[in-house]
C-alpha positions in Angstrom: 0.1 -0.1 0.0 2.5 2.3 1.2 4.5 1.8 -2.9 1.3 2.0 -4.4 0.9 5.7 -2.4 4.6 6.2 -3.4 3.8 6.3 -7.0 0.7 8.1 -6.9 1.8 11.0 -4.9 5.4 11.2 -7.1 3.7 12.7 -10.3 1.3 15.0 -7.8 4.8 15.9 -6.0 5.9 16.9 -9.9 3.1 18.5 -11.4 3.2 21.0 -8.0 6.9 22.2 -8.8 6.0 22.3 -12.5 3.0 24.8 -11.3 5.5 27.4 -9.2 7.0 29.3 -12.3 9.6 31.8 -10.9 10.0 33.4 -13.9 8.9 36.7 -13.8 5.5 37.5 -15.2 5.3 40.3 -17.7 1.5 42.0 -18.6 0.8 42.8 -21.4 -2.2 43.8 -23.5 -3.6 40.9 -25.3 -2.9 42.7 -28.7 0.5 42.6 -27.0 0.3 39.2 -26.3 -0.4 38.1 -29.9 2.4 40.1 -31.6 5.3 39.2 -29.1 3.9 35.6 -29.1 3.6 36.1 -33.3 6.9 37.8 -33.3 8.3 34.3 -31.3 7.5 31.4 -33.6 8.5 33.3 -36.7 12.2 34.0 -35.1 12.1 30.3 -34.3 11.0 29.9 -37.5 14.5 31.6 -38.9 16.7 29.5 -36.4 15.2 26.3 -38.1 16.0 28.5 -41.1 19.7 28.4 -40.4 20.5 25.3 -38.7 19.4 23.8 -42.2 21.2 25.7 -44.0 24.3 25.6 -41.6 23.5 21.0 -41.7 23.7 21.5 -45.5 27.1 23.0 -45.6 25.6 27.1 -46.4 27.3 29.2 -43.4 26.4 32.0 -46.5 22.7 31.1 -46.8 22.6 30.8 -43.3 23.6 34.5 -43.2 20.9 35.6 -45.4 18.3 33.7 -43.3 19.6 36.1 -39.9 19.8 39.7 -42.2 16.3 39.3 -43.1 14.4 37.5 -40.1 16.9 38.4 -36.9 19.1 40.9 -37.2 18.2 44.7 -36.7 16.9 44.6 -40.2 13.5 42.5 -38.3 13.9 45.1 -35.6 10.7 47.5 -35.2 8.3 45.5 -36.9 5.2 46.8 -34.5 6.0 50.5 -35.7 2.9 50.9 -37.2 0.8 49.6 -34.5 -1.1 51.0 -32.2 0.9 51.1 -28.8 -2.0 48.0 -26.9 -0.4 45.7 -30.0 3.6 46.7 -28.9 5.2 44.0 -27.4 7.7 46.5 -26.6 6.1 49.5 -24.4 5.5 47.0 -22.7 8.3 45.3 -20.8 10.7 46.0 -18.5 13.9 47.5 -19.5 16.3 44.6 -19.0 13.4 42.0 -21.3 13.9 45.3 -23.7 17.4 44.8 -23.6 17.3 41.2 -24.4 15.5 41.8 -27.3 17.5 44.4 -28.8 20.9 41.9 -28.0 19.2 39.6 -29.9 19.5 41.1 -32.8 23.0 42.0 -32.0 24.2 38.8 -31.9 21.7 37.6 -35.3 23.9 40.5 -37.4 27.5 39.3 -35.6 26.1 36.0 -36.5 25.2 36.7 -40.2 28.6 38.6 -39.9 30.3 35.9 -38.9 29.0 33.0 -41.2 29.3 35.2 -44.7 32.9 34.2 -44.2 32.1 30.5 -44.7 33.6 29.0 -42.4 31.2 26.4 -40.8 32.7 25.9 -37.9 32.8 29.9 -36.6 28.9 30.1 -38.5 28.2 27.5 -35.9 30.1 28.5 -32.8 28.5 32.3 -33.2 24.8 31.3 -33.6 25.5 29.6 -29.9 25.5 33.3 -28.5 22.1 33.7 -30.4 20.4 30.5 -29.1 22.5 31.7 -25.4 20.5 34.6 -25.3 16.1 32.9 -26.3 16.5 30.7 -23.6 18.2 33.7 -21.1 15.1 35.8 -22.1 12.6 32.5 -21.7 14.2 31.1 -18.8 13.8 34.8 -17.5 10.4 36.0 -18.5 6.4 35.7 -19.2 3.6 37.0 -20.5 0.9 34.5 -18.9 
């Protein structure tokens, strides 16, 4: 019986631990949440494309994806939106800086990848993904 209770208690304890989310909650209006989610999904797609091009041994093509979809040219896509749909207006300064860092790091990756050295390009991508991980481990919007 004790063994049965222990087996039953483990998933409940794991669920309780998972329910505690230590990330900072960033409140923003629903339109800003939707815009941020769309942007994050686009960035995930861009990272997938970059990794695929690197896997094919095409660092210059990976650089082109980073330039178009992650670097500074990708920044400010919500400029023409109403204030309630602009995620950056609702972010704490540190979170906003992490966002700007993503674009800067993506530009650095692209510069390195354009040189054609695959190993250097892969190494330059790591700070980009580390920035993503750090932000997602620090902040949440719901």
